[in-house]
C-alpha positions in Angstrom: -1.7 -10.4 -12.6 -1.6 -6.8 -13.7 1.0 -4.2 -12.5 -2.0 -2.4 -10.8 -2.1 -5.0 -8.1 1.5 -4.4 -7.3 0.8 -0.6 -7.0 -2.3 -1.3 -5.0 -0.2 -3.7 -2.5 2.3 -0.8 -2.2 -0.3 1.8 -1.4 -1.9 -0.3 1.2 1.5 -0.8 2.7 2.1 2.9 2.8 -1.4 3.5 4.1 -0.9 1.1 7.0 2.5 2.6 7.9 1.2 6.0 7.9 -1.8 4.8 10.3 0.7 3.2 12.7 2.8 6.3 12.7 -0.1 8.5 13.7 
């Protein structure tokens, strides 16, 4: 597992949260 996967998961969570807020 690479650190990139963690960053990707975090980005995805933020992306979904942003969509829900909008």
